[in-house]
PyMOL CGO cylinders between C-alpha atoms (Angstrom):
from pymol import cmd
from pymol.cgo import CYLINDER

trace = [
    CYLINDER, 72.25, -133.64, -202.61, 74.57, -132.05, -205.15, 0.3, 1, 1, 1, 1, 1, 1,
    CYLINDER, 74.57, -132.05, -205.15, 78.24, -131.78, -204.31, 0.3, 1, 1, 1, 1, 1, 1,
    CYLINDER, 78.24, -131.78, -204.31, 78.92, -128.43, -202.63, 0.3, 1, 1, 1, 1, 1, 1,
    CYLINDER, 78.92, -128.43, -202.63, 81.11, -126.22, -204.81, 0.3, 1, 1, 1, 1, 1, 1,
    CYLINDER, 81.11, -126.22, -204.81, 80.76, -122.73, -203.28, 0.3, 1, 1, 1, 1, 1, 1,
    CYLINDER, 80.76, -122.73, -203.28, 80.60, -121.09, -199.87, 0.3, 1, 1, 1, 1, 1, 1,
    CYLINDER, 80.60, -121.09, -199.87, 78.84, -117.71, -199.69, 0.3, 1, 1, 1, 1, 1, 1,
    CYLINDER, 78.84, -117.71, -199.69, 79.65, -115.44, -196.74, 0.3, 1, 1, 1, 1, 1, 1,
    CYLINDER, 79.65, -115.44, -196.74, 77.92, -112.45, -195.24, 0.3, 1, 1, 1, 1, 1, 1,
    CYLINDER, 77.92, -112.45, -195.24, 80.47, -109.83, -194.16, 0.3, 1, 1, 1, 1, 1, 1,
    CYLINDER, 80.47, -109.83, -194.16, 79.53, -107.82, -191.06, 0.3, 1, 1, 1, 1, 1, 1,
    CYLINDER, 79.53, -107.82, -191.06, 79.28, -110.01, -187.98, 0.3, 1, 1, 1, 1, 1, 1,
    CYLINDER, 79.28, -110.01, -187.98, 79.97, -113.17, -189.99, 0.3, 1, 1, 1, 1, 1, 1,
    CYLINDER, 79.97, -113.17, -189.99, 83.46, -112.73, -191.48, 0.3, 1, 1, 1, 1, 1, 1,
    CYLINDER, 83.46, -112.73, -191.48, 84.47, -109.51, -189.71, 0.3, 1, 1, 1, 1, 1, 1,
    CYLINDER, 84.47, -109.51, -189.71, 83.77, -108.43, -186.14, 0.3, 1, 1, 1, 1, 1, 1,
    CYLINDER, 83.77, -108.43, -186.14, 82.31, -105.08, -187.15, 0.3, 1, 1, 1, 1, 1, 1,
    CYLINDER, 82.31, -105.08, -187.15, 79.11, -104.69, -185.16, 0.3, 1, 1, 1, 1, 1, 1,
    CYLINDER, 79.11, -104.69, -185.16, 80.83, -102.71, -182.39, 0.3, 1, 1, 1, 1, 1, 1,
    CYLINDER, 80.83, -102.71, -182.39, 82.55, -100.63, -185.09, 0.3, 1, 1, 1, 1, 1, 1,
    CYLINDER, 82.55, -100.63, -185.09, 79.19, -99.74, -186.69, 0.3, 1, 1, 1, 1, 1, 1,
    CYLINDER, 79.19, -99.74, -186.69, 77.69, -99.03, -183.28, 0.3, 1, 1, 1, 1, 1, 1,
    CYLINDER, 77.69, -99.03, -183.28, 80.54, -96.67, -182.41, 0.3, 1, 1, 1, 1, 1, 1,
    CYLINDER, 80.54, -96.67, -182.41, 80.26, -94.96, -185.81, 0.3, 1, 1, 1, 1, 1, 1,
    CYLINDER, 80.26, -94.96, -185.81, 76.58, -94.29, -185.24, 0.3, 1, 1, 1, 1, 1, 1,
    CYLINDER, 76.58, -94.29, -185.24, 77.16, -92.80, -181.81, 0.3, 1, 1, 1, 1, 1, 1,
    CYLINDER, 77.16, -92.80, -181.81, 80.02, -90.64, -183.08, 0.3, 1, 1, 1, 1, 1, 1,
    CYLINDER, 80.02, -90.64, -183.08, 77.76, -89.42, -185.88, 0.3, 1, 1, 1, 1, 1, 1,
    CYLINDER, 77.76, -89.42, -185.88, 74.67, -88.92, -183.73, 0.3, 1, 1, 1, 1, 1, 1,
    CYLINDER, 74.67, -88.92, -183.73, 76.50, -86.95, -181.03, 0.3, 1, 1, 1, 1, 1, 1,
    CYLINDER, 76.50, -86.95, -181.03, 75.84, -83.75, -183.02, 0.3, 1, 1, 1, 1, 1, 1,
    CYLINDER, 75.84, -83.75, -183.02, 72.10, -84.41, -182.62, 0.3, 1, 1, 1, 1, 1, 1,
    CYLINDER, 72.10, -84.41, -182.62, 72.31, -85.18, -178.91, 0.3, 1, 1, 1, 1, 1, 1,
    CYLINDER, 72.31, -85.18, -178.91, 71.41, -88.83, -179.53, 0.3, 1, 1, 1, 1, 1, 1,
    CYLINDER, 71.41, -88.83, -179.53, 73.13, -91.88, -178.02, 0.3, 1, 1, 1, 1, 1, 1,
    CYLINDER, 73.13, -91.88, -178.02, 72.29, -95.47, -178.92, 0.3, 1, 1, 1, 1, 1, 1,
    CYLINDER, 72.29, -95.47, -178.92, 72.43, -98.24, -176.31, 0.3, 1, 1, 1, 1, 1, 1,
    CYLINDER, 72.43, -98.24, -176.31, 74.44, -101.29, -177.41, 0.3, 1, 1, 1, 1, 1, 1,
    CYLINDER, 74.44, -101.29, -177.41, 71.75, -103.77, -176.36, 0.3, 1, 1, 1, 1, 1, 1,
    CYLINDER, 71.75, -103.77, -176.36, 69.21, -101.75, -178.36, 0.3, 1, 1, 1, 1, 1, 1,
    CYLINDER, 69.21, -101.75, -178.36, 71.66, -101.68, -181.28, 0.3, 1, 1, 1, 1, 1, 1,
    CYLINDER, 71.66, -101.68, -181.28, 72.05, -105.47, -181.31, 0.3, 1, 1, 1, 1, 1, 1,
    CYLINDER, 72.05, -105.47, -181.31, 68.30, -106.04, -181.05, 0.3, 1, 1, 1, 1, 1, 1,
    CYLINDER, 68.30, -106.04, -181.05, 67.03, -103.45, -183.52, 0.3, 1, 1, 1, 1, 1, 1,
    CYLINDER, 67.03, -103.45, -183.52, 69.80, -102.28, -185.86, 0.3, 1, 1, 1, 1, 1, 1,
    CYLINDER, 69.80, -102.28, -185.86, 72.53, -104.92, -186.28, 0.3, 1, 1, 1, 1, 1, 1,
    CYLINDER, 72.53, -104.92, -186.28, 72.35, -106.69, -189.63, 0.3, 1, 1, 1, 1, 1, 1,
    CYLINDER, 72.35, -106.69, -189.63, 70.05, -104.08, -191.17, 0.3, 1, 1, 1, 1, 1, 1,
    CYLINDER, 70.05, -104.08, -191.17, 71.31, -101.96, -194.10, 0.3, 1, 1, 1, 1, 1, 1,
    CYLINDER, 71.31, -101.96, -194.10, 72.51, -98.47, -193.14, 0.3, 1, 1, 1, 1, 1, 1,
    CYLINDER, 72.51, -98.47, -193.14, 69.86, -96.57, -195.18, 0.3, 1, 1, 1, 1, 1, 1,
    CYLINDER, 69.86, -96.57, -195.18, 67.07, -98.43, -193.38, 0.3, 1, 1, 1, 1, 1, 1,
    CYLINDER, 67.07, -98.43, -193.38, 68.65, -97.74, -189.99, 0.3, 1, 1, 1, 1, 1, 1,
    CYLINDER, 68.65, -97.74, -189.99, 69.10, -94.09, -190.93, 0.3, 1, 1, 1, 1, 1, 1,
    CYLINDER, 69.10, -94.09, -190.93, 65.42, -93.80, -191.78, 0.3, 1, 1, 1, 1, 1, 1,
    CYLINDER, 65.42, -93.80, -191.78, 64.44, -95.46, -188.50, 0.3, 1, 1, 1, 1, 1, 1,
    CYLINDER, 64.44, -95.46, -188.50, 66.71, -93.17, -186.46, 0.3, 1, 1, 1, 1, 1, 1,
    CYLINDER, 66.71, -93.17, -186.46, 65.55, -89.97, -188.15, 0.3, 1, 1, 1, 1, 1, 1,
    CYLINDER, 65.55, -89.97, -188.15, 61.93, -90.85, -187.40, 0.3, 1, 1, 1, 1, 1, 1,
    CYLINDER, 61.93, -90.85, -187.40, 62.50, -92.19, -183.89, 0.3, 1, 1, 1, 1, 1, 1,
    CYLINDER, 62.50, -92.19, -183.89, 64.57, -89.23, -182.70, 0.3, 1, 1, 1, 1, 1, 1,
    CYLINDER, 64.57, -89.23, -182.70, 62.74, -86.62, -184.82, 0.3, 1, 1, 1, 1, 1, 1,
    CYLINDER, 62.74, -86.62, -184.82, 65.89, -85.43, -186.58, 0.3, 1, 1, 1, 1, 1, 1,
    CYLINDER, 65.89, -85.43, -186.58, 65.00, -82.64, -188.97, 0.3, 1, 1, 1, 1, 1, 1,
    CYLINDER, 65.00, -82.64, -188.97, 67.35, -83.42, -191.85, 0.3, 1, 1, 1, 1, 1, 1,
    CYLINDER, 67.35, -83.42, -191.85, 66.90, -84.75, -195.38, 0.3, 1, 1, 1, 1, 1, 1,
    CYLINDER, 66.90, -84.75, -195.38, 67.36, -88.52, -195.40, 0.3, 1, 1, 1, 1, 1, 1,
    CYLINDER, 67.36, -88.52, -195.40, 69.64, -88.63, -198.47, 0.3, 1, 1, 1, 1, 1, 1,
    CYLINDER, 69.64, -88.63, -198.47, 72.17, -86.18, -197.02, 0.3, 1, 1, 1, 1, 1, 1,
    CYLINDER, 72.17, -86.18, -197.02, 72.00, -87.88, -193.62, 0.3, 1, 1, 1, 1, 1, 1,
    CYLINDER, 72.00, -87.88, -193.62, 72.79, -91.25, -195.22, 0.3, 1, 1, 1, 1, 1, 1,
    CYLINDER, 72.79, -91.25, -195.22, 75.58, -89.88, -197.38, 0.3, 1, 1, 1, 1, 1, 1,
    CYLINDER, 75.58, -89.88, -197.38, 77.43, -88.26, -194.47, 0.3, 1, 1, 1, 1, 1, 1,
    CYLINDER, 77.43, -88.26, -194.47, 76.96, -91.33, -192.27, 0.3, 1, 1, 1, 1, 1, 1,
    CYLINDER, 76.96, -91.33, -192.27, 78.27, -93.65, -195.01, 0.3, 1, 1, 1, 1, 1, 1,
    CYLINDER, 78.27, -93.65, -195.01, 81.34, -91.48, -195.49, 0.3, 1, 1, 1, 1, 1, 1,
    CYLINDER, 81.34, -91.48, -195.49, 82.16, -91.95, -191.80, 0.3, 1, 1, 1, 1, 1, 1,
    CYLINDER, 82.16, -91.95, -191.80, 81.93, -95.74, -192.20, 0.3, 1, 1, 1, 1, 1, 1,
    CYLINDER, 81.93, -95.74, -192.20, 84.14, -95.69, -195.29, 0.3, 1, 1, 1, 1, 1, 1,
    CYLINDER, 84.14, -95.69, -195.29, 86.83, -93.62, -193.56, 0.3, 1, 1, 1, 1, 1, 1,
    CYLINDER, 86.83, -93.62, -193.56, 86.75, -96.02, -190.62, 0.3, 1, 1, 1, 1, 1, 1,
    CYLINDER, 86.75, -96.02, -190.62, 87.10, -99.12, -192.78, 0.3, 1, 1, 1, 1, 1, 1,
    CYLINDER, 87.10, -99.12, -192.78, 89.90, -97.43, -194.74, 0.3, 1, 1, 1, 1, 1, 1,
    CYLINDER, 89.90, -97.43, -194.74, 91.95, -96.40, -191.71, 0.3, 1, 1, 1, 1, 1, 1,
    CYLINDER, 91.95, -96.40, -191.71, 91.16, -98.90, -188.93, 0.3, 1, 1, 1, 1, 1, 1,
    CYLINDER, 91.16, -98.90, -188.93, 91.90, -102.60, -188.60, 0.3, 1, 1, 1, 1, 1, 1,
    CYLINDER, 91.90, -102.60, -188.60, 88.70, -104.60, -188.19, 0.3, 1, 1, 1, 1, 1, 1,
    CYLINDER, 88.70, -104.60, -188.19, 89.19, -107.95, -186.48, 0.3, 1, 1, 1, 1, 1, 1,
    CYLINDER, 89.19, -107.95, -186.48, 87.98, -111.13, -188.16, 0.3, 1, 1, 1, 1, 1, 1,
    CYLINDER, 87.98, -111.13, -188.16, 85.42, -113.27, -186.38, 0.3, 1, 1, 1, 1, 1, 1,
    CYLINDER, 85.42, -113.27, -186.38, 86.88, -116.21, -184.42, 0.3, 1, 1, 1, 1, 1, 1,
    CYLINDER, 86.88, -116.21, -184.42, 88.33, -118.97, -186.63, 0.3, 1, 1, 1, 1, 1, 1,
    CYLINDER, 88.33, -118.97, -186.63, 87.12, -117.19, -189.80, 0.3, 1, 1, 1, 1, 1, 1,
    CYLINDER, 87.12, -117.19, -189.80, 90.59, -116.93, -191.37, 0.3, 1, 1, 1, 1, 1, 1,
    CYLINDER, 90.59, -116.93, -191.37, 91.40, -120.60, -190.78, 0.3, 1, 1, 1, 1, 1, 1,
    CYLINDER, 91.40, -120.60, -190.78, 88.02, -121.58, -192.21, 0.3, 1, 1, 1, 1, 1, 1,
    CYLINDER, 88.02, -121.58, -192.21, 88.43, -119.43, -195.33, 0.3, 1, 1, 1, 1, 1, 1,
    CYLINDER, 88.43, -119.43, -195.33, 91.99, -120.60, -196.00, 0.3, 1, 1, 1, 1, 1, 1,
    CYLINDER, 91.99, -120.60, -196.00, 91.15, -124.26, -195.44, 0.3, 1, 1, 1, 1, 1, 1,
    CYLINDER, 91.15, -124.26, -195.44, 88.25, -124.44, -197.88, 0.3, 1, 1, 1, 1, 1, 1,
    CYLINDER, 88.25, -124.44, -197.88, 89.95, -122.16, -200.41, 0.3, 1, 1, 1, 1, 1, 1,
    CYLINDER, 89.95, -122.16, -200.41, 92.86, -124.60, -200.48, 0.3, 1, 1, 1, 1, 1, 1,
    CYLINDER, 92.86, -124.60, -200.48, 90.37, -127.46, -200.89, 0.3, 1, 1, 1, 1, 1, 1,
    CYLINDER, 90.37, -127.46, -200.89, 89.30, -125.82, -204.14, 0.3, 1, 1, 1, 1, 1, 1,
    CYLINDER, 89.30, -125.82, -204.14, 85.90, -124.46, -203.18, 0.3, 1, 1, 1, 1, 1, 1,
    CYLINDER, 85.90, -124.46, -203.18, 84.71, -121.18, -204.67, 0.3, 1, 1, 1, 1, 1, 1,
    CYLINDER, 84.71, -121.18, -204.67, 84.25, -118.46, -202.04, 0.3, 1, 1, 1, 1, 1, 1,
    CYLINDER, 84.25, -118.46, -202.04, 82.09, -115.35, -202.38, 0.3, 1, 1, 1, 1, 1, 1,
    CYLINDER, 82.09, -115.35, -202.38, 80.94, -112.46, -200.20, 0.3, 1, 1, 1, 1, 1, 1,
    CYLINDER, 80.94, -112.46, -200.20, 77.30, -111.37, -200.22, 0.3, 1, 1, 1, 1, 1, 1,
    CYLINDER, 77.30, -111.37, -200.22, 76.76, -108.28, -198.09, 0.3, 1, 1, 1, 1, 1, 1,
    CYLINDER, 76.76, -108.28, -198.09, 74.34, -105.44, -197.42, 0.3, 1, 1, 1, 1, 1, 1,
    CYLINDER, 74.34, -105.44, -197.42, 77.30, -103.06, -197.16, 0.3, 1, 1, 1, 1, 1, 1,
    CYLINDER, 77.30, -103.06, -197.16, 78.08, -100.73, -200.09, 0.3, 1, 1, 1, 1, 1, 1,
    CYLINDER, 78.08, -100.73, -200.09, 80.90, -101.70, -202.46, 0.3, 1, 1, 1, 1, 1, 1,
    CYLINDER, 80.90, -101.70, -202.46, 83.22, -98.88, -201.37, 0.3, 1, 1, 1, 1, 1, 1,
    CYLINDER, 83.22, -98.88, -201.37, 83.16, -100.19, -197.78, 0.3, 1, 1, 1, 1, 1, 1,
    CYLINDER, 83.16, -100.19, -197.78, 83.78, -103.77, -198.86, 0.3, 1, 1, 1, 1, 1, 1,
    CYLINDER, 83.78, -103.77, -198.86, 86.72, -102.76, -201.05, 0.3, 1, 1, 1, 1, 1, 1,
    CYLINDER, 86.72, -102.76, -201.05, 88.19, -100.70, -198.21, 0.3, 1, 1, 1, 1, 1, 1,
    CYLINDER, 88.19, -100.70, -198.21, 87.92, -103.62, -195.77, 0.3, 1, 1, 1, 1, 1, 1,
    CYLINDER, 87.92, -103.62, -195.77, 89.51, -106.17, -198.09, 0.3, 1, 1, 1, 1, 1, 1,
    CYLINDER, 89.51, -106.17, -198.09, 92.22, -103.81, -199.31, 0.3, 1, 1, 1, 1, 1, 1,
    CYLINDER, 92.22, -103.81, -199.31, 93.25, -103.30, -195.71, 0.3, 1, 1, 1, 1, 1, 1,
    CYLINDER, 93.25, -103.30, -195.71, 93.03, -106.92, -194.51, 0.3, 1, 1, 1, 1, 1, 1,
    CYLINDER, 93.03, -106.92, -194.51, 94.46, -108.46, -197.69, 0.3, 1, 1, 1, 1, 1, 1,
    CYLINDER, 94.46, -108.46, -197.69, 91.91, -111.27, -197.93, 0.3, 1, 1, 1, 1, 1, 1,
    CYLINDER, 91.91, -111.27, -197.93, 90.40, -110.42, -201.32, 0.3, 1, 1, 1, 1, 1, 1,
    CYLINDER, 90.40, -110.42, -201.32, 92.55, -113.10, -202.99, 0.3, 1, 1, 1, 1, 1, 1,
    CYLINDER, 92.55, -113.10, -202.99, 90.44, -115.84, -201.40, 0.3, 1, 1, 1, 1, 1, 1,
    CYLINDER, 90.44, -115.84, -201.40, 87.14, -114.65, -202.87, 0.3, 1, 1, 1, 1, 1, 1,
    CYLINDER, 87.14, -114.65, -202.87, 86.01, -114.99, -206.47, 0.3, 1, 1, 1, 1, 1, 1,
    CYLINDER, 86.01, -114.99, -206.47, 83.03, -112.64, -206.23, 0.3, 1, 1, 1, 1, 1, 1,
    CYLINDER, 83.03, -112.64, -206.23, 81.69, -109.79, -204.10, 0.3, 1, 1, 1, 1, 1, 1,
    CYLINDER, 81.69, -109.79, -204.10, 77.97, -108.94, -204.24, 0.3, 1, 1, 1, 1, 1, 1,
    CYLINDER, 77.97, -108.94, -204.24, 77.25, -105.74, -202.33, 0.3, 1, 1, 1, 1, 1, 1,
    CYLINDER, 77.25, -105.74, -202.33, 74.32, -103.43, -201.65, 0.3, 1, 1, 1, 1, 1, 1,
    CYLINDER, 74.32, -103.43, -201.65, 75.58, -101.35, -204.58, 0.3, 1, 1, 1, 1, 1, 1,
    CYLINDER, 75.58, -101.35, -204.58, 74.89, -104.26, -206.93, 0.3, 1, 1, 1, 1, 1, 1,
    CYLINDER, 74.89, -104.26, -206.93, 71.22, -104.86, -206.06, 0.3, 1, 1, 1, 1, 1, 1,
    CYLINDER, 71.22, -104.86, -206.06, 67.93, -102.99, -206.05, 0.3, 1, 1, 1, 1, 1, 1,
    CYLINDER, 67.93, -102.99, -206.05, 66.64, -104.79, -202.93, 0.3, 1, 1, 1, 1, 1, 1,
    CYLINDER, 66.64, -104.79, -202.93, 68.92, -105.58, -200.01, 0.3, 1, 1, 1, 1, 1, 1,
    CYLINDER, 68.92, -105.58, -200.01, 68.55, -108.37, -197.45, 0.3, 1, 1, 1, 1, 1, 1,
    CYLINDER, 68.55, -108.37, -197.45, 66.14, -109.86, -196.34, 0.3, 1, 1, 1, 1, 1, 1,
    CYLINDER, 66.14, -109.86, -196.34, 65.17, -109.86, -200.02, 0.3, 1, 1, 1, 1, 1, 1,
    CYLINDER, 65.17, -109.86, -200.02, 66.80, -112.84, -201.81, 0.3, 1, 1, 1, 1, 1, 1,
    CYLINDER, 66.80, -112.84, -201.81, 68.07, -110.75, -204.75, 0.3, 1, 1, 1, 1, 1, 1,
    CYLINDER, 68.07, -110.75, -204.75, 71.71, -110.59, -203.63, 0.3, 1, 1, 1, 1, 1, 1,
    CYLINDER, 71.71, -110.59, -203.63, 72.01, -114.36, -203.23, 0.3, 1, 1, 1, 1, 1, 1,
    CYLINDER, 72.01, -114.36, -203.23, 70.16, -115.03, -206.47, 0.3, 1, 1, 1, 1, 1, 1,
    CYLINDER, 70.16, -115.03, -206.47, 72.56, -112.73, -208.32, 0.3, 1, 1, 1, 1, 1, 1,
    CYLINDER, 72.56, -112.73, -208.32, 75.59, -114.33, -206.67, 0.3, 1, 1, 1, 1, 1, 1,
    CYLINDER, 75.59, -114.33, -206.67, 74.63, -117.88, -207.64, 0.3, 1, 1, 1, 1, 1, 1,
    CYLINDER, 74.63, -117.88, -207.64, 73.79, -116.79, -211.17, 0.3, 1, 1, 1, 1, 1, 1,
    CYLINDER, 73.79, -116.79, -211.17, 77.12, -115.01, -211.62, 0.3, 1, 1, 1, 1, 1, 1,
    CYLINDER, 77.12, -115.01, -211.62, 79.01, -118.03, -210.28, 0.3, 1, 1, 1, 1, 1, 1,
    CYLINDER, 79.01, -118.03, -210.28, 77.17, -120.24, -212.77, 0.3, 1, 1, 1, 1, 1, 1,
    CYLINDER, 77.17, -120.24, -212.77, 76.20, -122.75, -210.09, 0.3, 1, 1, 1, 1, 1, 1,
    CYLINDER, 76.20, -122.75, -210.09, 73.03, -124.44, -208.90, 0.3, 1, 1, 1, 1, 1, 1,
    CYLINDER, 73.03, -124.44, -208.90, 71.70, -123.32, -205.53, 0.3, 1, 1, 1, 1, 1, 1,
    CYLINDER, 71.70, -123.32, -205.53, 72.07, -126.91, -204.30, 0.3, 1, 1, 1, 1, 1, 1,
    CYLINDER, 72.07, -126.91, -204.30, 75.83, -126.54, -204.83, 0.3, 1, 1, 1, 1, 1, 1,
    CYLINDER, 75.83, -126.54, -204.83, 76.13, -123.63, -202.35, 0.3, 1, 1, 1, 1, 1, 1,
    CYLINDER, 76.13, -123.63, -202.35, 76.07, -123.01, -198.61, 0.3, 1, 1, 1, 1, 1, 1,
    CYLINDER, 76.07, -123.01, -198.61, 75.45, -119.57, -197.09, 0.3, 1, 1, 1, 1, 1, 1,
    CYLINDER, 75.45, -119.57, -197.09, 76.92, -118.33, -193.80, 0.3, 1, 1, 1, 1, 1, 1,
    CYLINDER, 76.92, -118.33, -193.80, 74.99, -115.60, -191.97, 0.3, 1, 1, 1, 1, 1, 1,
    CYLINDER, 74.99, -115.60, -191.97, 74.72, -114.19, -188.45, 0.3, 1, 1, 1, 1, 1, 1,
    CYLINDER, 74.72, -114.19, -188.45, 71.47, -112.17, -188.43, 0.3, 1, 1, 1, 1, 1, 1,
    CYLINDER, 71.47, -112.17, -188.43, 67.80, -112.86, -189.02, 0.3, 1, 1, 1, 1, 1, 1,
    CYLINDER, 67.80, -112.86, -189.02, 67.68, -110.61, -192.11, 0.3, 1, 1, 1, 1, 1, 1,
    CYLINDER, 67.68, -110.61, -192.11, 70.60, -112.45, -193.64, 0.3, 1, 1, 1, 1, 1, 1,
    CYLINDER, 70.60, -112.45, -193.64, 69.18, -115.88, -192.88, 0.3, 1, 1, 1, 1, 1, 1,
    CYLINDER, 69.18, -115.88, -192.88, 65.80, -114.83, -194.31, 0.3, 1, 1, 1, 1, 1, 1,
    CYLINDER, 65.80, -114.83, -194.31, 67.54, -113.71, -197.50, 0.3, 1, 1, 1, 1, 1, 1,
    CYLINDER, 67.54, -113.71, -197.50, 69.31, -117.04, -197.98, 0.3, 1, 1, 1, 1, 1, 1,
    CYLINDER, 69.31, -117.04, -197.98, 66.22, -119.08, -197.10, 0.3, 1, 1, 1, 1, 1, 1,
    CYLINDER, 66.22, -119.08, -197.10, 64.08, -117.03, -199.49, 0.3, 1, 1, 1, 1, 1, 1,
    CYLINDER, 64.08, -117.03, -199.49, 66.65, -117.70, -202.22, 0.3, 1, 1, 1, 1, 1, 1,
    CYLINDER, 66.65, -117.70, -202.22, 66.37, -121.42, -201.54, 0.3, 1, 1, 1, 1, 1, 1,
    CYLINDER, 66.37, -121.42, -201.54, 70.00, -121.92, -200.50, 0.3, 1, 1, 1, 1, 1, 1,
    CYLINDER, 70.00, -121.92, -200.50, 71.19, -123.98, -197.52, 0.3, 1, 1, 1, 1, 1, 1,
    CYLINDER, 71.19, -123.98, -197.52, 72.03, -121.54, -194.72, 0.3, 1, 1, 1, 1, 1, 1,
    CYLINDER, 72.03, -121.54, -194.72, 74.23, -122.03, -191.68, 0.3, 1, 1, 1, 1, 1, 1,
    CYLINDER, 74.23, -122.03, -191.68, 73.80, -119.37, -189.01, 0.3, 1, 1, 1, 1, 1, 1,
    CYLINDER, 73.80, -119.37, -189.01, 76.91, -118.52, -186.98, 0.3, 1, 1, 1, 1, 1, 1,
    CYLINDER, 76.91, -118.52, -186.98, 76.13, -116.54, -183.86, 0.3, 1, 1, 1, 1, 1, 1,
    CYLINDER, 76.13, -116.54, -183.86, 78.21, -116.53, -180.67, 0.3, 1, 1, 1, 1, 1, 1,
    CYLINDER, 78.21, -116.53, -180.67, 75.33, -114.99, -178.72, 0.3, 1, 1, 1, 1, 1, 1,
    CYLINDER, 75.33, -114.99, -178.72, 73.36, -118.09, -177.86, 0.3, 1, 1, 1, 1, 1, 1,
    CYLINDER, 73.36, -118.09, -177.86, 70.37, -115.96, -176.80, 0.3, 1, 1, 1, 1, 1, 1,
    CYLINDER, 70.37, -115.96, -176.80, 69.98, -114.97, -180.45, 0.3, 1, 1, 1, 1, 1, 1,
    CYLINDER, 69.98, -114.97, -180.45, 69.72, -118.59, -181.59, 0.3, 1, 1, 1, 1, 1, 1,
    CYLINDER, 69.72, -118.59, -181.59, 65.97, -118.81, -180.99, 0.3, 1, 1, 1, 1, 1, 1,
    CYLINDER, 65.97, -118.81, -180.99, 65.16, -116.27, -183.71, 0.3, 1, 1, 1, 1, 1, 1,
    CYLINDER, 65.16, -116.27, -183.71, 67.69, -117.85, -186.10, 0.3, 1, 1, 1, 1, 1, 1,
    CYLINDER, 67.69, -117.85, -186.10, 66.06, -121.30, -186.04, 0.3, 1, 1, 1, 1, 1, 1,
    CYLINDER, 66.06, -121.30, -186.04, 64.87, -120.90, -189.62, 0.3, 1, 1, 1, 1, 1, 1,
    CYLINDER, 64.87, -120.90, -189.62, 68.50, -121.55, -190.65, 0.3, 1, 1, 1, 1, 1, 1,
    CYLINDER, 68.50, -121.55, -190.65, 69.39, -125.11, -191.63, 0.3, 1, 1, 1, 1, 1, 1,
    CYLINDER, 69.39, -125.11, -191.63, 72.03, -125.32, -188.91, 0.3, 1, 1, 1, 1, 1, 1,
    CYLINDER, 72.03, -125.32, -188.91, 73.12, -123.13, -185.98, 0.3, 1, 1, 1, 1, 1, 1,
    CYLINDER, 73.12, -123.13, -185.98, 76.70, -122.75, -184.73, 0.3, 1, 1, 1, 1, 1, 1,
    CYLINDER, 76.70, -122.75, -184.73, 78.64, -120.66, -182.23, 0.3, 1, 1, 1, 1, 1, 1,
    CYLINDER, 78.64, -120.66, -182.23, 81.71, -120.14, -184.44, 0.3, 1, 1, 1, 1, 1, 1,
    CYLINDER, 81.71, -120.14, -184.44, 83.52, -121.23, -187.60, 0.3, 1, 1, 1, 1, 1, 1,
    CYLINDER, 83.52, -121.23, -187.60, 85.50, -123.91, -185.77, 0.3, 1, 1, 1, 1, 1, 1,
    CYLINDER, 85.50, -123.91, -185.77, 82.25, -125.71, -184.95, 0.3, 1, 1, 1, 1, 1, 1,
    CYLINDER, 82.25, -125.71, -184.95, 81.10, -125.32, -188.56, 0.3, 1, 1, 1, 1, 1, 1,
    CYLINDER, 81.10, -125.32, -188.56, 84.32, -126.77, -189.94, 0.3, 1, 1, 1, 1, 1, 1,
    CYLINDER, 84.32, -126.77, -189.94, 84.11, -129.79, -187.62, 0.3, 1, 1, 1, 1, 1, 1,
    CYLINDER, 84.11, -129.79, -187.62, 80.48, -130.37, -188.60, 0.3, 1, 1, 1, 1, 1, 1,
    CYLINDER, 80.48, -130.37, -188.60, 81.20, -130.14, -192.33, 0.3, 1, 1, 1, 1, 1, 1,
    CYLINDER, 81.20, -130.14, -192.33, 84.10, -132.58, -192.11, 0.3, 1, 1, 1, 1, 1, 1,
    CYLINDER, 84.10, -132.58, -192.11, 82.41, -135.02, -189.72, 0.3, 1, 1, 1, 1, 1, 1,
    CYLINDER, 82.41, -135.02, -189.72, 79.11, -135.11, -191.61, 0.3, 1, 1, 1, 1, 1, 1,
    CYLINDER, 79.11, -135.11, -191.61, 80.68, -135.28, -195.06, 0.3, 1, 1, 1, 1, 1, 1,
    CYLINDER, 80.68, -135.28, -195.06, 78.71, -132.25, -196.14, 0.3, 1, 1, 1, 1, 1, 1,
    CYLINDER, 78.71, -132.25, -196.14, 80.95, -131.52, -199.14, 0.3, 1, 1, 1, 1, 1, 1,
    CYLINDER, 80.95, -131.52, -199.14, 80.90, -135.02, -200.58, 0.3, 1, 1, 1, 1, 1, 1,
]
cmd.load_cgo(trace, "trace")
C-alpha cells in the first residue's frame, strides 16, 4: 500500500454537526406550505443528500405548486444566512483529529455536496480554513455524490494517487461516492443503527477519536 499523504473529509455530519441545522432550516422554510418534516424521517430519507435533490423530492411528495428552481434558490439562501450568522458545532474530536494530522504534514481537503458559498461561510466563521489545502463543493462538479466525480476531481487537483488518500464520510451517498472513485473510505457514524447500511466502507467508526487510535495503532500512514 502506498504511503498515505492526504485525508479527504466530507463536511456535513462528518466535520460539522449540521444535520439538525439543515433539518431546522427545512422546517422553517416549509412552514409557509403547512409542511413539517419528522426528524427520524429526515435522517432516514434526506440527510446526506444534496439540497436540490431533497427539494425535488419534497415538492413532489407534498404536492407543492412552485417552480423547482425558485424553490431551491430561496431554500439555499436560508442555509447560507444560517451558516453566515450561526455557530455550527464540530463533530466530536474532529478538531483534535484535523490539527493532529495537519501538524504531521498530511494534506487535508474537504469534498462536500454543499454549494461553495455555504462552505466559505462555514469556514470563515469557524476559522478552520487554514488547515485545508483544497475545497471541492457541489458548485465545482456536474454530478454530486453518490457520483464519484467530486473525489476524482479532488485527487486530480492534489496531484496524488488514489492509493495515497483516505476519505471520511458519514452517509451512504458519501461512502458510495468514495468507493466508486476507488479510494479507501472510513465511515464515521455515531448512530450505530446506521452502521449496517454503511458496511461498504473499508472501516466503520463511532467518532474521530476511534479513527485516530486505529490509524496510529495499525500504522495506516506508514
